[in-house]
C-alpha positions as CSV (number, residue, x, y, z in Angstrom):
1,M,-3.5,-3.6,6.8
2,G,-0.2,-1.9,6.2
3,A,1.4,-0.2,3.3
4,H,5.2,-0.2,3.2
5,D,6.2,2.4,0.6
6,K,9.9,1.7,0.0
7,T,9.4,-2.0,-0.5
8,G,6.1,-1.9,-2.4
9,T,4.6,-4.3,0.1
10,L,1.2,-4.7,1.7
11,T,0.7,-6.6,4.9
12,R,-2.3,-8.0,6.7
13,W,-2.3,-8.3,10.5
14,H,-4.6,-10.1,12.9
15,L,-5.2,-8.2,16.2
16,S,-5.7,-9.9,19.5
17,P,-9.2,-9.4,21.0
18,D,-7.9,-6.7,23.4
19,G,-5.9,-5.0,20.6
20,T,-2.6,-5.2,22.4
21,E,-0.9,-7.7,20.1
22,A,-0.8,-8.2,16.3
23,R,0.3,-11.2,14.2
24,L,1.4,-10.9,10.6
25,T,-0.9,-13.1,8.5
26,R,-0.2,-12.1,4.9
27,T,2.4,-10.2,2.8
28,L,2.1,-9.1,-0.8
29,T,5.0,-7.4,-2.6
30,T,5.0,-6.1,-6.2
31,P,6.6,-3.2,-8.1
32,A,3.1,-2.6,-9.5
33,F,2.2,-0.8,-6.3
34,Q,4.6,2.0,-7.2
35,I,5.3,3.1,-3.6
36,P,2.0,2.5,-1.9
37,T,0.9,5.2,0.6
38,T,-2.7,4.7,1.6
39,L,-5.2,1.9,1.8
40,A,-9.0,1.7,1.8
41,Q,-11.4,-1.2,1.7
42,A,-14.4,-0.8,-0.7
43,S,-16.8,-3.4,-2.2
44,G,-14.8,-6.4,-1.0
45,A,-11.5,-5.2,-2.4
46,L,-8.5,-3.2,-1.1
47,L,-7.8,0.1,-2.9
48,V,-4.1,1.1,-2.8
49,V,-3.0,4.6,-3.6
50,R,0.2,4.4,-5.7
51,S,2.2,7.5,-5.0
52,Q,4.7,7.3,-7.8
53,F,7.0,9.4,-5.6
54,D,10.0,7.7,-7.4
55,K,8.9,9.6,-10.6
56,G,9.1,13.0,-8.9
57,G,8.5,14.6,-5.6
58,P,10.1,13.6,-2.3
59,M,11.9,10.4,-3.6
60,G,12.9,11.5,-7.1
61,P,13.6,14.6,-9.2
62,G,10.9,16.5,-11.0
63,T,7.1,16.3,-10.8
64,P,5.2,13.2,-12.0
65,A,2.7,13.7,-14.8
66,T,0.1,11.7,-12.9
67,P,1.2,11.8,-9.2
68,F,-1.4,9.4,-7.8
69,T,-3.2,6.4,-9.3
70,V,-5.2,3.6,-7.5
71,A,-4.8,-0.1,-7.7
72,R,-7.6,-2.6,-6.8
73,V,-6.4,-5.7,-4.9
74,T,-8.5,-8.7,-4.2
75,G,-7.8,-11.6,-1.9
76,M,-5.6,-9.7,0.5
């Protein structure tokens, strides 16, 4: 899995048996991810940390009121 912060995109990759090649198998893009930074799998779902850096911090002025929230994604 991959998180692409500036585009709000998650990607799923299939690795070759020896781990030397990867093939893109799924892409999901939505502004709801709010600049995703970290992914974790738990209880059959993907948890996505939404940084909200655009509301303050490294990608925007000020400090966000709630700098990190988590989205639950299924079917990825």
